[in-house]
NURO-700546 format. One line per 4 residues: number of its first residue (from 1); for each residue y, x, z of C-alpha. Coordinates in steps of 0.1 Angstrom, whole numbers, padded with zeros to 4 digits, always signed. Layout:
N
NUM> Y:X:Z  ... .
END
This chain:
661
1> +1180:+1461:+0942  +1190:+1451:+0977  +1164:+1460:+1005  +1166:+1433:+1031 .
5> +1138:+1448:+1054  +1153:+1448:+1089  +1134:+1448:+1122  +1097:+1441:+1109 .
9> +1087:+1477:+1109  +1087:+1478:+1147  +1071:+1446:+1153  +1042:+1445:+1124 .
13> +1018:+1473:+1122  +1013:+1485:+1085  +0984:+1472:+1066  +0960:+1501:+1065 .
17> +0951:+1496:+1027  +0962:+1519:+0998  +0964:+1487:+0977  +0982:+1465:+0999 .
21> +0973:+1427:+0991  +0957:+1408:+1020  +0927:+1425:+1039  +0904:+1396:+1031 .
25> +0915:+1395:+0993  +0886:+1403:+0968  +0893:+1432:+0945  +0907:+1422:+0910 .
29> +0885:+1425:+0881  +0891:+1446:+0852  +0901:+1427:+0821  +0917:+1436:+0786 .
33> +0952:+1435:+0789  +0982:+1428:+0765  +1013:+1450:+0771  +1045:+1435:+0784 .
37> +1073:+1430:+0755  +1100:+1448:+0769  +1136:+1440:+0756  +1172:+1445:+0762 .
41> +1175:+1419:+0788  +1140:+1413:+0810  +1130:+1387:+0835  +1105:+1381:+0861 .
45> +1100:+1344:+0869  +1082:+1325:+0898  +1078:+1290:+0904  +1059:+1262:+0924 .
49> +1046:+1291:+0948  +1042:+1262:+0975  +1035:+1287:+1004  +1009:+1307:+0985 .
53> +1027:+1340:+0994  +0995:+1356:+1006  +0981:+1353:+0972  +0946:+1337:+0965 .
57> +0921:+1349:+0988  +0890:+1334:+0971  +0900:+1342:+0934  +0902:+1379:+0924 .
61> +0925:+1373:+0893  +0954:+1360:+0916  +0951:+1382:+0946  +0985:+1396:+0947 .
65> +1007:+1388:+0976  +1044:+1384:+0979  +1045:+1421:+0993  +1026:+1431:+0960 .
69> +1052:+1414:+0941  +1081:+1431:+0957  +1067:+1466:+0949  +1058:+1453:+0912 .
73> +1096:+1441:+0909  +1107:+1474:+0923  +1086:+1498:+0901  +1101:+1477:+0873 .
77> +1136:+1481:+0884  +1131:+1517:+0885  +1118:+1515:+0849  +1148:+1497:+0834 .
81> +1172:+1520:+0853  +1157:+1551:+0836  +1157:+1532:+0803  +1193:+1518:+0805 .
85> +1180:+1481:+0802  +1183:+1452:+0828  +1158:+1433:+0849  +1166:+1400:+0867 .
89> +1143:+1380:+0889  +1142:+1340:+0888  +1126:+1316:+0912  +1128:+1277:+0903 .
93> +1117:+1261:+0933  +1091:+1244:+0953  +1084:+1274:+0974  +1071:+1251:+1002 .
97> +1041:+1227:+1011  +1007:+1236:+1000  +0992:+1265:+1019  +0987:+1272:+1055 .
101> +1013:+1301:+1058  +1038:+1275:+1054  +1025:+1242:+1066  +1003:+1256:+1097 .
105> +1034:+1268:+1118  +1054:+1248:+1140  +1081:+1243:+1128  +1071:+1245:+1092 .
109> +1081:+1277:+1075  +1087:+1296:+1106  +1071:+1328:+1088  +1077:+1321:+1052 .
113> +1113:+1318:+1050  +1113:+1354:+1064  +1089:+1364:+1041  +1103:+1349:+1008 .
117> +1138:+1363:+1017  +1127:+1399:+1014  +1125:+1396:+0975  +1158:+1404:+0957 .
121> +1160:+1373:+0935  +1191:+1371:+0911  +1190:+1332:+0904  +1172:+1308:+0925 .
125> +1172:+1269:+0929  +1157:+1238:+0945  +1124:+1222:+0940  +1116:+1186:+0947 .
129> +1095:+1197:+0977  +1124:+1212:+0994  +1139:+1178:+0996  +1111:+1152:+1007 .
133> +1121:+1157:+1041  +1153:+1163:+1061  +1141:+1193:+1079  +1132:+1211:+1049 .
137> +1163:+1206:+1029  +1182:+1216:+1061  +1161:+1248:+1061  +1172:+1255:+1026 .
141> +1209:+1249:+1034  +1209:+1269:+1067  +1184:+1296:+1058  +1175:+1302:+1022 .
145> +1209:+1298:+1009  +1228:+1322:+1031  +1201:+1347:+1027  +1204:+1345:+0989 .
149> +1237:+1360:+0988  +1253:+1338:+0965  +1222:+1338:+0942  +1211:+1303:+0950 .
153> +1226:+1276:+0927  +1228:+1238:+0932  +1243:+1225:+0900  +1233:+1189:+0907 .
157> +1226:+1185:+0942  +1246:+1179:+0974  +1236:+1178:+1010  +1249:+1161:+1043 .
161> +1262:+1191:+1066  +1241:+1189:+1097  +1271:+1197:+1117  +1302:+1178:+1102 .
165> +1281:+1152:+1083  +1302:+1159:+1052  +1286:+1157:+1017  +1287:+1191:+1002 .
169> +1270:+1212:+0975  +1239:+1226:+0988  +1249:+1259:+0973  +1273:+1271:+0944 .
173> +1271:+1250:+0914  +1270:+1281:+0890  +1278:+1317:+0890  +1291:+1343:+0866 .
177> +1279:+1379:+0867  +1273:+1410:+0846  +1240:+1430:+0846  +1237:+1463:+0864 .
181> +1229:+1486:+0835  +1245:+1471:+0804  +1271:+1448:+0816  +1256:+1418:+0798 .
185> +1280:+1388:+0809  +1258:+1358:+0821  +1268:+1323:+0835  +1239:+1309:+0853 .
189> +1232:+1273:+0865  +1206:+1258:+0889  +1193:+1223:+0882  +1168:+1200:+0897 .
193> +1154:+1171:+0874  +1166:+1136:+0881  +1145:+1133:+0916  +1148:+1101:+0935 .
197> +1122:+1106:+0960  +1144:+1130:+0984  +1154:+1123:+1021  +1186:+1105:+1026 .
201> +1206:+1137:+1037  +1207:+1146:+1002  +1219:+1135:+0967  +1207:+1144:+0937 .
205> +1231:+1137:+0907  +1215:+1127:+0873  +1219:+1157:+0848  +1234:+1136:+0823 .
209> +1261:+1128:+0846  +1266:+1165:+0858  +1271:+1179:+0823  +1302:+1155:+0820 .
213> +1318:+1170:+0851  +1350:+1190:+0850  +1335:+1222:+0866  +1306:+1224:+0842 .
217> +1327:+1217:+0811  +1350:+1244:+0822  +1321:+1269:+0827  +1304:+1263:+0794 .
221> +1339:+1268:+0777  +1342:+1303:+0789  +1342:+1323:+0758  +1337:+1356:+0777 .
225> +1299:+1352:+0780  +1270:+1369:+0764  +1242:+1343:+0778  +1238:+1311:+0794 .
229> +1210:+1310:+0818  +1197:+1278:+0831  +1171:+1279:+0860  +1159:+1246:+0868 .
233> +1129:+1226:+0887  +1127:+1208:+0855  +1104:+1202:+0826  +1111:+1223:+0795 .
237> +1108:+1194:+0773  +1127:+1168:+0790  +1158:+1145:+0788  +1174:+1167:+0814 .
241> +1171:+1200:+0797  +1179:+1184:+0763  +1211:+1170:+0777  +1221:+1205:+0790 .
245> +1212:+1223:+0758  +1232:+1196:+0737  +1261:+1199:+0761  +1264:+1238:+0757 .
249> +1258:+1236:+0719  +1287:+1213:+0713  +1308:+1240:+0728  +1293:+1271:+0720 .
253> +1270:+1267:+0690  +1259:+1302:+0688  +1257:+1318:+0723  +1221:+1324:+0734 .
257> +1205:+1302:+0760  +1175:+1312:+0784  +1160:+1283:+0802  +1136:+1284:+0831 .
261> +1115:+1255:+0842  +1090:+1244:+0867  +1074:+1213:+0882  +1044:+1208:+0860 .
265> +1024:+1238:+0872  +1017:+1251:+0837  +1025:+1283:+0818  +1047:+1271:+0788 .
269> +1072:+1283:+0765  +1093:+1264:+0741  +1120:+1267:+0714  +1153:+1248:+0714 .
273> +1169:+1265:+0684  +1167:+1302:+0671  +1189:+1313:+0701  +1176:+1292:+0729 .
277> +1142:+1296:+0745  +1125:+1283:+0775  +1099:+1296:+0799  +1078:+1281:+0827 .
281> +1054:+1302:+0849  +1025:+1282:+0862  +1020:+1275:+0899  +1006:+1287:+0933 .
285> +1014:+1325:+0928  +0987:+1326:+0900  +1015:+1337:+0876  +1045:+1361:+0872 .
289> +1062:+1351:+0841  +1078:+1379:+0820  +1106:+1371:+0795  +1127:+1397:+0773 .
293> +1154:+1392:+0750  +1168:+1417:+0724  +1199:+1415:+0705  +1226:+1403:+0730 .
297> +1261:+1414:+0731  +1272:+1432:+0763  +1306:+1426:+0775  +1316:+1415:+0739 .
301> +1302:+1447:+0724  +1271:+1449:+0701  +1239:+1461:+0720  +1232:+1497:+0723 .
305> +1204:+1503:+0699  +1197:+1527:+0670  +1176:+1502:+0654  +1186:+1496:+0616 .
309> +1183:+1458:+0622  +1209:+1455:+0649  +1231:+1432:+0629  +1201:+1408:+0624 .
313> +1193:+1409:+0659  +1228:+1398:+0666  +1223:+1372:+0641  +1190:+1358:+0657 .
317> +1181:+1378:+0690  +1144:+1383:+0696  +1129:+1364:+0726  +1095:+1373:+0738 .
321> +1072:+1360:+0768  +1041:+1371:+0787  +1022:+1354:+0813  +1009:+1379:+0841 .
325> +0980:+1372:+0860  +0991:+1379:+0897  +0969:+1407:+0906  +0971:+1444:+0913 .
329> +0951:+1454:+0882  +0978:+1439:+0861  +1004:+1454:+0884  +0990:+1490:+0880 .
333> +0987:+1486:+0843  +1020:+1473:+0837  +1039:+1499:+0857  +1016:+1528:+0847 .
337> +1007:+1538:+0883  +0976:+1540:+0902  +0967:+1522:+0937  +0982:+1553:+0955 .
341> +1015:+1555:+0935  +1021:+1518:+0931  +1029:+1502:+0963  +1065:+1508:+0978 .
345> +1071:+1510:+1015  +1091:+1477:+1014  +1061:+1459:+0997  +1036:+1473:+1021 .
349> +1056:+1462:+1050  +1059:+1428:+1034  +1022:+1425:+1031  +1019:+1435:+1066 .
353> +1044:+1407:+1077  +1021:+1382:+1059  +0987:+1395:+1074  +1005:+1393:+1108 .
357> +1016:+1357:+1102  +0981:+1347:+1089  +0966:+1362:+1122  +0991:+1343:+1143 .
361> +0984:+1310:+1128  +0946:+1316:+1128  +0942:+1309:+1091  +0910:+1326:+1086 .
365> +0893:+1305:+1115  +0862:+1290:+1100  +0855:+1253:+1106  +0821:+1256:+1087 .
369> +0809:+1263:+1051  +0816:+1245:+1019  +0781:+1243:+1003  +0795:+1242:+0965 .
373> +0826:+1246:+0944  +0843:+1214:+0941  +0871:+1210:+0915  +0902:+1189:+0909 .
377> +0904:+1195:+0871  +0877:+1219:+0862  +0851:+1191:+0864  +0857:+1156:+0851 .
381> +0856:+1123:+0870  +0830:+1112:+0879  +0811:+1143:+0882  +0786:+1159:+0908 .
385> +0812:+1189:+0909  +0844:+1168:+0911  +0862:+1169:+0944  +0871:+1134:+0939 .
389> +0836:+1121:+0933  +0826:+1139:+0964  +0854:+1123:+0985  +0846:+1089:+0969 .
393> +0806:+1090:+0978  +0802:+1116:+1004  +0831:+1117:+1027  +0855:+1085:+1028 .
397> +0824:+1060:+1034  +0813:+1080:+1067  +0849:+1089:+1078  +0872:+1058:+1070 .
401> +0867:+1035:+1102  +0894:+1017:+1125  +0878:+1003:+1156  +0902:+0973:+1151 .
405> +0885:+0966:+1118  +0851:+0980:+1120  +0826:+0964:+1097  +0852:+0947:+1076 .
409> +0844:+0952:+1039  +0873:+0975:+1026  +0885:+0990:+0994  +0899:+1025:+1003 .
413> +0924:+1039:+0975  +0934:+1077:+0973  +0958:+1091:+0947  +0942:+1121:+0931 .
417> +0976:+1142:+0934  +0972:+1141:+0970  +0943:+1167:+0966  +0962:+1200:+0957 .
421> +0934:+1224:+0950  +0899:+1231:+0948  +0870:+1239:+0975  +0854:+1271:+0971 .
425> +0815:+1276:+0980  +0816:+1296:+1014  +0840:+1295:+1045  +0859:+1265:+1051 .
429> +0888:+1277:+1071  +0921:+1264:+1087  +0940:+1276:+1056  +0914:+1257:+1034 .
433> +0926:+1225:+1049  +0961:+1229:+1038  +0954:+1244:+1003  +0933:+1210:+0996 .
437> +0961:+1187:+1011  +0992:+1200:+1031  +1005:+1165:+1032  +1009:+1144:+1067 .
441> +1006:+1112:+1049  +0986:+1087:+1071  +0964:+1057:+1062  +0978:+1022:+1061 .
445> +0964:+0989:+1051  +0964:+0951:+1042  +0943:+0930:+1058  +0922:+0901:+1042 .
449> +0932:+0907:+1005  +0913:+0883:+0981  +0885:+0905:+0967  +0892:+0891:+0933 .
453> +0926:+0905:+0933  +0919:+0938:+0952  +0892:+0949:+0926  +0917:+0948:+0898 .
457> +0940:+0974:+0916  +0926:+1006:+0902  +0929:+0993:+0867  +0966:+0984:+0874 .
461> +0975:+1018:+0890  +0954:+1039:+0863  +0974:+1022:+0837  +0940:+1012:+0819 .
465> +0953:+0978:+0806  +0988:+0969:+0789  +1011:+0956:+0815  +1043:+0942:+0824 .
469> +1053:+0963:+0854  +1060:+1001:+0853  +1036:+1022:+0876  +1052:+1059:+0874 .
473> +1028:+1085:+0865  +1035:+1105:+0899  +1000:+1098:+0915  +0975:+1120:+0895 .
477> +0966:+1155:+0900  +0987:+1178:+0879  +0969:+1198:+0854  +0976:+1235:+0853 .
481> +0975:+1236:+0815  +0995:+1220:+0785  +0983:+1187:+0771  +0964:+1202:+0742 .
485> +0940:+1221:+0766  +0929:+1189:+0784  +0899:+1168:+0779  +0902:+1130:+0787 .
489> +0871:+1109:+0797  +0874:+1091:+0762  +0869:+1126:+0748  +0838:+1131:+0767 .
493> +0824:+1097:+0759  +0830:+1102:+0721  +0818:+1139:+0721  +0787:+1135:+0743 .
497> +0790:+1170:+0757  +0815:+1186:+0779  +0834:+1210:+0757  +0870:+1223:+0754 .
501> +0892:+1209:+0726  +0889:+1228:+0694  +0919:+1247:+0699  +0910:+1262:+0732 .
505> +0889:+1293:+0725  +0879:+1327:+0736  +0900:+1355:+0726  +0889:+1390:+0726 .
509> +0902:+1424:+0712  +0868:+1437:+0698  +0832:+1434:+0705  +0834:+1456:+0737 .
513> +0851:+1428:+0755  +0825:+1402:+0751  +0821:+1397:+0789  +0853:+1381:+0798 .
517> +0863:+1367:+0830  +0874:+1328:+0831  +0910:+1322:+0832  +0940:+1307:+0816 .
521> +0942:+1306:+0777  +0977:+1295:+0772  +0987:+1276:+0740  +1025:+1274:+0737 .
525> +1051:+1272:+0711  +1042:+1309:+0699  +1006:+1305:+0700  +0977:+1316:+0723 .
529> +0985:+1354:+0727  +1010:+1349:+0758  +0990:+1355:+0786  +0986:+1392:+0797 .
533> +0949:+1392:+0806  +0924:+1380:+0779  +0901:+1356:+0794  +0873:+1332:+0784 .
537> +0883:+1296:+0785  +0882:+1273:+0813  +0878:+1237:+0807  +0904:+1211:+0822 .
541> +0897:+1174:+0825  +0921:+1147:+0830  +0917:+1126:+0862  +0927:+1092:+0870 .
545> +0959:+1086:+0890  +0938:+1070:+0918  +0901:+1064:+0928  +0886:+1039:+0951 .
549> +0859:+1039:+0976  +0840:+1007:+0991  +0836:+1005:+1028  +0812:+0983:+1047 .
553> +0803:+0964:+1015  +0772:+0941:+1013  +0744:+0961:+0995  +0766:+0992:+1003 .
557> +0781:+1009:+0974  +0807:+1036:+0973  +0821:+1029:+0937  +0835:+1001:+0918 .
561> +0809:+1004:+0889  +0803:+0971:+0870  +0766:+0980:+0871  +0763:+0981:+0908 .
565> +0742:+0950:+0924  +0769:+0944:+0951  +0775:+0910:+0967  +0811:+0903:+0965 .
569> +0830:+0895:+0997  +0855:+0868:+0998  +0883:+0892:+1011  +0886:+0928:+1021 .
573> +0910:+0953:+1037  +0930:+0972:+1012  +0934:+1008:+1027  +0954:+1035:+1012 .
577> +0974:+1069:+1017  +1009:+1057:+1028  +1024:+1079:+0999  +1012:+1053:+0973 .
581> +1021:+1022:+0994  +1050:+1011:+0972  +1028:+1012:+0942  +1000:+0993:+0958 .
585> +1027:+0967:+0966  +1041:+0967:+0932  +1006:+0965:+0918  +0998:+0935:+0938 .
589> +1029:+0917:+0928  +1017:+0924:+0893  +0985:+0908:+0901  +1003:+0876:+0915 .
593> +1004:+0878:+0948  +1035:+0882:+0974  +1024:+0911:+0995  +1055:+0932:+1011 .
597> +1061:+0959:+1036  +1060:+0936:+1065  +1023:+0929:+1057  +1012:+0964:+1060 .
601> +1001:+0982:+1093  +0988:+1016:+1103  +0948:+1025:+1099  +0931:+1050:+1119 .
605> +0967:+1058:+1133  +0976:+1094:+1134  +0947:+1103:+1112  +0956:+1122:+1079 .
609> +0934:+1130:+1049  +0930:+1166:+1057  +0915:+1158:+1090  +0892:+1134:+1075 .
613> +0881:+1161:+1051  +0875:+1189:+1077  +0858:+1166:+1103  +0834:+1153:+1079 .
617> +0797:+1162:+1082  +0797:+1173:+1045  +0814:+1204:+1056  +0783:+1218:+1075 .
621> +0794:+1234:+1108  +0768:+1261:+1100  +0757:+1278:+1070  +0720:+1266:+1075 .
625> +0728:+1229:+1070  +0718:+1218:+1037  +0742:+1199:+1012  +0732:+1163:+1006 .
629> +0725:+1163:+0967  +0741:+1136:+0946  +0720:+1113:+0931  +0722:+1098:+0895 .
633> +0728:+1064:+0909  +0758:+1073:+0930  +0778:+1083:+0898  +0801:+1056:+0883 .
637> +0796:+1053:+0845  +0822:+1071:+0825  +0828:+1039:+0804  +0847:+1023:+0833 .
641> +0873:+1053:+0836  +0891:+1047:+0801  +0889:+1013:+0786  +0897:+0997:+0752 .
645> +0918:+0967:+0747  +0910:+0936:+0728  +0916:+0951:+0694  +0893:+0981:+0703 .
649> +0923:+1005:+0707  +0919:+1034:+0735  +0947:+1030:+0761  +0957:+1066:+0760 .
653> +0980:+1081:+0789  +1016:+1094:+0778  +1015:+1132:+0770  +1043:+1140:+0798 .
657> +1046:+1124:+0828  +1058:+1135:+0864  +1035:+1139:+0895  +1041:+1146:+0931 .
661> +1040:+1181:+0924 .
END
């Protein structure tokens, strides 16, 4: 592995901890663990880290920081070197936006680009978040690509060179290399899904067009290859990956293919055929994905193995996976090292870099105290523990007001995807504001919209009725689990109680492990034994794309419940986060109006949602201020969240959809 640690030793004091991690991180909790399924070729995979390189400082299961991950990778590299097998590191994008370590600096990423490049990653690609802004895509081109030493791949992504203005590939389209210990020949690609929300200095080529290009066809016709490796910020079960799989199989029908995905923030594993599998490894530095393959040729030769099943393995290589909880307890176990022997000098110093950056950014500065846990997906909506219900009822009615439109009845629309993470009971810090919502989207509004039209917007935006217009599903808070472990509001209504689906259940090895910590129980193609840590289940719930709040209504109410006794105004202001402006206008056109962009204007100019939350009196500025409790009257009834059509059929959401994640 290449050690890139340059000058930080003289600038940053070493963290005085034998176990590394961040000084304020809680100790990981011991739990029963499954072993890693080592093979001939092994992988570590990260994706959608979104700036969480300091780890989770309020969740013991995910407290490992980027320095700990570096130590982990280096210790595993030592293991494979001793045993003569191979290890590759993969990252599939969305490394930015979502945590104060990235978002609080000026310019953004001032510290994280140097922190990230310390890990020696073998294949890296772009996510959609790197492309939303011109500045972030140029940072990839000017910083991350050069520091990746040819390992950054951009198979369907171009950028306008900042100096010449010429359209050029962001990075090489593909690369061919051989592994260190066995000489396994690999051709690797780096893709992005068919993203259209990028800034105008980048061009994302549709994947179906890319696989028809001359360079790609020449690459997949190369017969001197033992494995195709496709890294991408792409859903595993998607038209894009199906197109790539089909294109390779039309040329090389039996060469193994390993896909790595991202974007959906879930742990997932799927099978394309007996020699092609895909892995996705969660979000926010919660998960280090582990993948292994046994039965590959190496430089055209049979694998070096004493197994009597060698011929059978060549006919159908064995693919295995594991989802590692990102904490030192897991890392120590999987390296068979204790807290003293585990950390490498390189890893310790990167942890020190992170601690120093957090101190410079004052990320632990406390605004106040959150009086309770508030969840994005771990509570249904509406519910007293839902962060969206809390915003709808407690925060927005008191905080959304523009002097120019004071006391004007208004409907405020916020997309749930704009809230990225939960609020935990306890200190509400600078870092908390960025983990909740790192985006700089401001408020805008349309004035004097007929209330009879405005009150139908939630129904259209939440896809609760059949319609003639397509509202893309990129508004809602993304679930960190696959579809079969989610609950919809209709499920709750039918069951009459909050409980997980029947296929989500506690796993344990024996009666001595009855007291398990809550965590992910992943259900993928192979079953429910992929997580390295055995957890008790966490319930996750679907939430709507948007929620609305009533401001300055007669007989004031914060919700749109049909049972509220509210005098309806003739006209209202429609206020919204600017990210959903195009959807608001599209929905209004569907409802028979002709509003367009020229009719919109800033509202509370310069104010963003994060500031609205942090300045709210609902975040007590001292620990002694009590929380105003919810009353049953304030909760909208569940029946208004999921509706039936005229035939009595429930309008369900599609199983797969993209979000602004």
